[in-house]
N, C-alpha and C positions, 0 to 999 in steps of 0.2 A: 498524914492524916491518921490519927490513932483511933482504933475501933474497939468496941467491947468484944469480949470472948463470945463465941457462938454457943448455942446449946450443944450438949455432948453428942457427938456422932457415935455410931456403933464402932466396935473394933474393926480395924482394916481387915478385909477378907484376904485369903490367899488368891492367887490368880485363878485356880480351878474353882474356888468358891464363888468368885466374882462372875466367872463365865456362867456358872449354873444359875446365879441370881439374875443375870441379865436375860437369860433365856426364859426363866420362870416368870419374870415380870414383864416380858415382851419389850424390854428396852432394846434388846437385840434378838436374834433368832427369827422366828416367824412373827413379824411385826404387824401392827394394825393397818398401816398404810397399804392400800391395795395396789396391785401391779398397774391397773389402769391409771391411777392417779400419778404414779411414778412416771410412766411413759408419757402422759400428757404434759407433765412439767418438763421432761427432757426435750420434748418436741417444741414447746413454747420457747424454752431457752435457745434451742438451735435456730428457731425462726426469728430470733432477735427481740423477743419481748423482754424489755429491760427490768420489769418487775421480778423476773426470775434470775437476773444477774446478781442480785444482792450486793449492789455497790461496786462490783467489779466491772472492768472494761474489757469485754471478751472479743470485741470486734467480730470478724467473721471466722475466727479460728475454730469455732465449734458449731459450724453450720450443718454438720452431718449428725443427725440424731444417734446414729449407730456409734459414732466416736464418743458421744456423751455416755451412752450405755456401757461401752467398754471401760471407761474410767470408773464408772459407778460400780461395775462388777469387781474391778481390781481393788478399789479403795474403800468401798462400802460393803460389798458382798451381796449385792442384788443378783438375781438370777441372770446369767450371762447369755441366755438363749434369746435372740431377738424374736423368735417365734412365740415366746411365752408372753401373751398379750393381756391376760386377765387372771384374776384370782390372787393367790398368795404370793407375796414377795418377802425378801429376807434381808437382814443385816447380819453379817458374820461376826459373832461375838469375839472371836479371836482378833479380828481386825479392830474391833472396838477397844479391847484391852491393850493391844499394841499401840494404838493411838493415844490411849490414856497414859501409857508409859512415856511416850514422847512429850505429851503435854506436861507431865510431872517434871521431866527434865527441864522444860522451859521455866516452870515455876521455881525449881531449884536454882537455876541460873539467875533468875530475877532476885531471889532472896539473897543469894551470895553476893550479888552486886548492888544490893539495896536500891533496886531500880524504881523508877516511876511506873506505876501500873494503873491502867484504866480497865475496869470491869463493867460489862454492860450486857443486858439481855433484852431481846425482843420476844422472849417467851417467859414473862414473869409468873405466869400461872404454874409453871413447872420447874424452871431452872433458876429462879431467884435465890433460893436457899443455897444451891450449889455454888453459884457465883459469890454469894455472900460469905460462905465458909472460906472460899479461896481468898477473898479480900481480907477477912479477919486474920487468917493465918499469915498471909504475906505482910500485913501491917505489923503483926507481932514479931515477925522476923526482921523488921526494920525497913521494909519497903515504904515508899511514899505512894499511898493510894491517892490517885488524882482526884481532886475535888472539882466537880462540875460547877462552873460559874452559875450564880443565881440568875433567875429571870430569863432563862433561855426557852424559846418556843420553837416548835418544829413540827410541821407536817399534818395537821395543826397540833394543838395540845401543848404541853410543856414538858421539859426534861428535868427530872428530879433524881434523887439518889437515896437508896435505902441500904443500910449497912455497907456503904461503899460501892454499890452497884447502880449504874445509871440505867434508868428506864424511861419510857414514854408514858405520860399520864394525861388524862383528860377527864374532867367531870368527876374527880375523886376515884377514877378507875384506872388501873394499870393496863396499858394496851399491848396486845399482841401485834407486832409490826415486823414486816420484812424490809422496811425502808432504810436506805443508807443515810437519809437526810439528818436524823438525829446525831449520828456520828460526825457528819460534816459540820453541823452546828456547834458541837462541843469543841472539835479541833480548831475551828475558825475562831471561836471565842477565846480559847486558850492563847492562840497566837495574838489576838488583839490585846490581850492583857499582859503580853510579854512573857507568858509561861511557856516552857519548853514542851514539846509533844511528849506523850508517853513513850517509854522505852518498850513497853509490852502492852498489848491489848488482849484480854481474855473475854470472849463474847460469842455471839451467835448471829445468824441472819445478817441483815445489812450493816449492823454495828461492826461485825467482824470483817465482812467483805470490804467495806469502804476503808477501814483502818489499814488493811493489807494493801489496798489499791493506792493509798497515800504513803506507802513506804514504811509503815510501822510494823514491827514484828507482831504477828497476830496468831493466837490460838483460837480456833473456832470449833463449835459444836454444831452438827448438822444432821438432819433427817435424810432418809433415802429419797424423798421427793424434793430435796433442795440441792440440786447437783452443783450449783455455781461454786460453792466453797471448795468442793473436792476438785473441780477444775482449777481453781486458784492454787490449791496445794500442788497439783500436778505441774503447774507452770512455775511454782516457786514464789507466788505472791503471798501466800499464807504459809506460816511455818508448820502448823499442825492442824488437821481437821479430824475431829472425833466423830465417827458414825454412830448414831443412836436414834431411837424414837424420842423426839424432843418434847413429847407431851403425853406421857402415860397417865393413867387414871389417878395415881397417888404420888404426889411430889416426893414423899418420903422414900419411895423406891429408889431414888437417886442417891440416898445417903451412903449405902455401902460403896458405891462407885466414888463418891466424893472422898470418903475415908481412905479408899485405896490410893487415890491420887495424892492426897496430902501425906500419906505414909511414904509413898514412893519418892516424893519430893523432899522428904525429911522435915516436913512442916507440921507434924502431928505431936510434937513434944509438948 
């Protein structure tokens, strides 16, 4: 699938410049998601609420909320004190950049192997441009950006694609969704049409979780109140999960981060 060139991104920042930008824009550092919300989601996941599993099959392996908190402190950088029950919580920007480096390595590998790549987002209001820039750069490098079969519905609504990125749409509105069902629908449709599955999925929410659960190499992006993908990374179901606030006020704040990843992957030429 050949895609047009994206609008021009800013020059790739240095690591130190990116860390400063992430903290200043609250993509990382002291993020907007309150501690109470984080802990409530960790508890619901531990109690078996599948809405918070994001397409993963976690069984009873994470039935202790404190185990979930420990992973989130290690991989996302939330406050590790279980006694901290309210107020400010954090994402460690150094962990964000380290995960971006690992994500860039996956994109580089996909480009070098001219792999089939599927990109998708459940956060189109914030992350669509980022995923779109990845799709365009991978396409220019010779990757086959997976085309979503036409006429797919799911959850309800329909599944469509913009600049190579699959999204869930209904009533001419792109939907924010945590559901894994759109990814199930796409993968099942590809199989029915005799198409091979993607070699790599780059996504978020249930799009990423279900891809990993179905055995596909997956790079995910996740907020500090969405612990499932980090648990999947800890168990090896997802290759990389990038911790970040996944809906800051201005989508353009993600552009320096996007430029950093493409530069690190060698895809910004």
